[in-house]
C-alpha positions in Angstrom: -151.8 -48.6 71.0 -155.5 -48.5 71.5 -156.2 -51.8 72.2 -159.9 -52.1 73.6 -159.7 -52.9 77.4 -161.3 -55.4 79.1 -164.1 -53.5 79.7 -164.5 -52.9 76.1 -164.3 -56.4 74.9 -166.3 -57.5 77.7 -169.0 -55.0 76.4 -168.6 -56.5 73.1 -169.6 -59.8 74.7 -172.3 -58.4 76.0 -173.8 -57.0 73.2 -173.2 -60.3 71.3 -175.2 -62.2 73.9 -178.2 -59.7 74.1 -178.5 -59.7 70.4 -178.0 -63.5 69.6 -178.8 -65.6 72.8 -181.6 -65.7 75.3 -182.9 -62.5 77.1 -182.1 -64.2 80.3 -178.2 -64.7 79.4 -177.9 -61.1 78.4 -179.4 -60.0 81.4 -176.9 -62.4 83.7 -174.3 -61.0 80.8 -175.1 -57.4 82.1 -175.1 -57.7 85.5 -171.8 -59.3 85.4 -170.5 -56.2 83.4 -171.9 -53.9 86.2 -169.9 -55.9 88.7 -166.8 -55.7 86.6 -166.4 -59.4 86.6 -165.3 -59.7 83.0 -164.3 -63.6 82.8 -168.0 -64.1 84.1 -169.1 -62.3 80.8 -167.2 -64.2 78.7 -168.1 -67.6 80.5 -172.0 -66.7 79.9 -171.2 -65.7 76.3 -169.1 -69.2 75.9 -171.8 -71.3 77.6 -174.8 -69.8 75.4 -173.3 -69.1 71.9 -170.4 -71.5 72.4 -166.6 -70.6 71.9 -166.2 -70.4 68.5 -168.8 -67.5 67.5 -167.6 -65.9 71.0 -164.0 -66.0 69.7 -164.9 -64.7 66.0 -166.6 -61.6 67.4 -163.6 -60.9 70.0 -161.0 -61.2 67.3 -162.7 -58.7 65.3 -163.0 -56.6 68.2 -159.1 -56.8 69.3 -157.6 -54.1 67.0 -155.5 -51.3 67.9 -156.0 -47.5 66.7 -152.0 -46.7 66.4 -149.5 -48.3 64.4 -146.7 -48.5 67.0 -146.7 -48.3 70.8 -143.9 -46.6 72.8 -143.5 -49.2 75.7 -143.5 -52.2 73.2 -140.4 -50.3 71.4 -138.6 -49.8 74.6 -139.4 -53.4 75.9 -138.5 -54.6 72.8 -134.8 -52.9 72.9 -134.4 -54.6 76.3 -132.1 -57.5 76.2 -135.1 -60.3 77.1 -134.3 -63.8 76.4 -137.8 -64.9 76.8 -141.2 -63.0 76.7 -144.4 -64.6 78.5 -147.2 -62.5 77.9 -151.0 -62.8 79.1 -151.9 -60.5 76.1 -153.9 -62.0 73.2 -152.0 -59.4 70.5 -149.2 -60.1 68.3 -147.5 -56.9 69.2 -144.5 -58.2 70.9 -143.3 -60.1 68.0 -144.0 -57.5 65.6 -141.7 -54.8 67.4 -139.2 -57.0 67.7 -139.1 -58.2 64.1 -139.0 -54.3 63.7 -135.4 -54.4 65.3 -134.5 -57.4 63.0 -135.0 -59.6 66.1 -136.3 -63.3 65.0 -138.5 -64.4 68.2 -140.7 -67.8 67.9 -144.0 -67.8 69.6 -145.0 -70.6 71.7 -148.2 -71.6 73.2 -149.0 -72.6 76.6 -149.2 -76.4 76.1 -147.3 -79.0 78.0 -144.5 -79.5 75.2 -144.0 -75.4 74.7 -143.9 -74.8 78.2 -141.4 -77.6 78.7 -139.3 -75.7 76.6 -139.0 -73.0 79.4 -135.5 -74.1 80.3 -132.5 -71.3 81.7 -130.8 -71.2 78.2 -133.7 -70.6 76.0 -133.5 -67.4 74.2 -135.9 -65.7 71.4 -139.4 -67.0 72.6 -142.6 -65.1 73.4 -144.8 -67.5 75.3 -148.4 -67.1 75.3 -149.4 -67.9 78.7 -153.1 -67.3 78.7 -153.1 -68.8 74.8 -155.0 -66.7 72.3 -158.2 -65.9 70.7 -158.0 -68.3 67.9 -159.0 -71.3 69.8 -160.3 -72.4 73.1 -157.5 -75.0 73.4 -155.4 -73.3 76.0 -157.1 -70.2 76.3 -157.5 -68.5 80.0 -160.6 -66.1 79.3 -163.4 -67.2 81.3 -164.3 -67.9 85.1 -163.9 -71.4 84.5 -160.5 -71.0 82.4 -159.4 -69.0 85.1 -160.3 -71.4 87.9 -158.4 -74.4 86.3 -155.4 -72.4 85.6 -155.4 -71.7 89.4 -156.0 -75.1 90.7 -157.2 -77.4 88.2 -155.5 -80.7 87.1 -155.5 -79.8 83.6 -153.1 -76.5 84.1 -151.0 -78.4 86.9 -148.0 -78.7 84.5 -148.6 -74.8 83.8 -147.9 -73.9 87.4 -145.3 -76.2 87.9 -143.2 -74.9 85.0 -143.8 -71.2 86.0 -142.3 -72.2 89.4 -139.6 -73.3 87.9 -138.9 -70.5 85.8 -139.1 -68.0 89.0 -136.6 -70.5 90.1 -134.3 -70.0 87.2 -134.3 -66.7 86.4 -135.0 -62.7 87.1 -138.6 -62.1 86.5 -140.1 -58.8 85.6 -144.0 -58.5 85.4 -145.0 -55.4 83.7 -148.3 -53.3 83.5 -150.2 -56.1 85.4 -152.5 -54.9 88.8 -151.4 -57.0 91.8 -155.0 -56.3 93.1 -156.4 -58.3 90.0 -157.5 -61.7 91.8 -156.8 -63.5 88.3 -153.2 -63.2 89.0 -153.3 -65.6 91.6 -151.7 -68.3 89.5 -148.5 -66.2 89.3 -148.2 -64.9 92.6 -148.5 -68.5 94.2 -145.9 -69.3 91.3 -143.5 -66.7 92.7 -143.9 -67.4 96.2 -142.9 -71.1 95.8 -140.4 -70.3 93.3 -138.5 -67.0 93.7 -135.7 -67.2 95.9 -134.3 -64.4 98.1 -131.5 -63.8 95.5 -134.3 -63.4 92.7 -136.8 -61.6 94.0 -139.5 -60.6 91.0 -139.9 -57.2 89.9 -143.3 -56.0 89.6 -144.2 -52.8 88.0 -147.7 -52.6 89.3 -150.7 -50.0 89.1 -152.9 -48.8 92.3 -150.1 -50.3 95.0 -149.7 -48.2 98.3 -146.6 -48.6 100.5 -148.3 -50.8 102.8 -149.3 -53.5 100.0 -145.6 -53.2 98.5 -144.5 -54.5 102.2 -146.7 -57.0 101.8 -146.2 -58.5 98.8 -142.3 -58.5 99.6 -143.0 -60.5 102.8 -145.7 -63.3 101.1 -144.4 -63.5 97.9 -140.5 -62.3 97.3 -142.2 -59.8 95.1 -140.3 -56.1 94.7 -143.3 -53.5 93.8 -142.6 -50.6 91.5 -145.7 -48.6 91.5 -146.7 -46.1 88.7 -149.8 -44.1 88.5 -152.7 -45.8 86.6 -153.9 -44.0 83.7 -156.5 -45.0 80.9 -153.5 -44.1 78.2 -150.6 -45.9 80.4 -148.7 -42.9 80.3 -147.7 -43.3 83.9 -146.4 -46.8 82.7 -144.6 -45.3 79.7 -142.7 -42.9 82.2 -141.8 -45.7 84.5 -140.3 -48.0 81.4 -138.4 -45.1 79.9 -136.7 -44.2 83.5 -135.7 -47.5 83.7 -134.7 -48.1 80.1 -131.8 -45.5 81.0 -130.0 -47.9 83.4 -130.5 -50.9 80.9 -128.0 -52.0 78.3 -130.1 -52.2 75.0 -130.2 -55.2 73.1 -128.0 -53.4 70.5 -125.3 -53.2 72.6 -125.2 -56.8 73.7 -125.6 -57.9 70.2 -122.3 -56.6 69.0 -120.7 -58.0 72.0 -121.9 -61.3 71.3 -121.1 -60.8 67.7 -117.7 -60.0 68.6 -117.2 -63.5 70.7 -118.9 -65.3 68.1 -116.3 -64.0 65.2 -113.1 -64.6 67.1 -114.9 -68.4 68.0 -115.1 -68.8 64.3 -111.4 -67.8 63.9 -110.4 -71.1 65.7 -112.1 -73.5 63.0 -113.1 -71.2 60.2 -110.8 -68.7 58.3 -108.4 -67.2 60.8 -107.3 -64.3 58.4 -110.8 -63.3 58.2 -111.0 -63.1 61.9 -107.8 -61.2 61.6 -109.3 -58.8 59.2 -112.6 -58.3 61.7 -110.4 -57.7 64.6 -108.1 -55.6 62.9 -110.9 -53.0 61.7 -112.5 -53.1 65.1 -109.1 -52.2 66.6 -108.3 -49.0 64.3 -110.0 -46.6 66.1 -109.0 -47.6 69.7 -105.1 -48.5 69.0 -102.1 -46.7 67.4 -101.3 -49.3 65.1 -98.2 -47.7 64.0 -96.6 -47.6 67.4 -97.9 -51.3 68.0 -96.1 -52.4 64.6 -92.9 -50.7 65.5 -92.7 -52.5 69.0 -93.8 -56.0 67.2 -90.7 -55.4 64.9 -88.5 -54.7 67.5 -89.4 -57.5 69.6 -89.1 -59.9 66.2 -85.8 -58.7 65.7 -84.6 -59.3 69.4 -85.9 -62.9 69.2 -83.8 -63.4 66.1 -80.4 -61.5 67.2 -78.2 -63.0 70.5 -76.6 -59.3 70.3 -79.8 -57.5 71.1 -81.2 -60.1 73.6 -78.1 -59.7 75.5 -78.6 -55.3 75.5 -81.8 -55.8 77.1 -83.7 -52.3 76.4 -82.8 -51.2 72.8 -84.3 -48.7 70.0 -85.2 -49.1 66.3 -82.0 -47.4 65.7 -79.9 -50.3 67.2 -82.2 -52.3 65.3 -81.0 -50.8 62.2 -77.4 -50.9 63.6 -77.8 -54.6 63.1 -77.2 -54.2 59.2 -81.2 -54.8 59.2 -81.3 -52.1 56.4 -77.8 -51.5 55.2 -78.4 -48.6 52.7 -77.9 -45.3 55.0 -81.0 -43.7 52.6 -83.2 -46.5 53.4 -82.5 -46.2 57.1 -82.9 -42.5 57.1 -86.4 -42.9 55.2 -87.4 -45.8 58.0 -86.3 -43.9 60.9 -88.5 -41.0 59.7 -91.5 -43.0 58.9 -91.1 -45.0 62.3 
């Protein structure tokens, strides 16, 4: 969607540091940028300018250049109960809302992470917090270290391990070579059983690396070409989408179950009308009506019960319709 990449956000932080902090801080931030150590860049900005000023500038820089994104549109149609995102943008809830899906956004705090149970539906969880507050934020070097091993994020690691145990997890668009996914990898290693191996769509992954991740972390890697415009990921998601029942199909089936269940406690007549309208395109209701009428008459007539097989003409011979003209019209209509 044209959001700035990590390098571009880090460059923004370097420019901020050069303009508002000491010369030494600007030099160190530039060196960290050159080494592609982006969390270190943000750490220097936090330490010298404070989190509030740094986050204010980063929020203004985090803006898309496109109104919508094809990958988001596809993922929103997948029948996913819970989205776990490390992104700071709001695109997942926004694209879900375009489909009429109301998902609630959760933070990565202990209370919200505690809601990640097996039957949770309709949630988007921000695993790395967001740029509105340093609380729960995972952006700087010290914050990534705390997420990986610190006591403050012990609840996070425990809950993520449980998630991998409870559910089939698909990780999309995160490079396995990134050192900052270590906490997720360790949670997968501990939590993912053999029957729930993690599916990970990742760029820059060789066959040897895929085999290593399968053995060490129970991760099945689906590699795709890494491109700046994410076209490789888009093609992979498009291919997978061909084999996934879209959210609309699942919703229709679930709604039918809800209507039928409502008929047991609510208005049976309303449920009957709904079921009738659903059956019309698929069932010969004329033939079904004739069969039901014959069987109803058989229950009420001892003579027909003794005969076993009988036709609608036999039913009419039982003086169900006495008038000859009426009898002929009924036979013709049936």
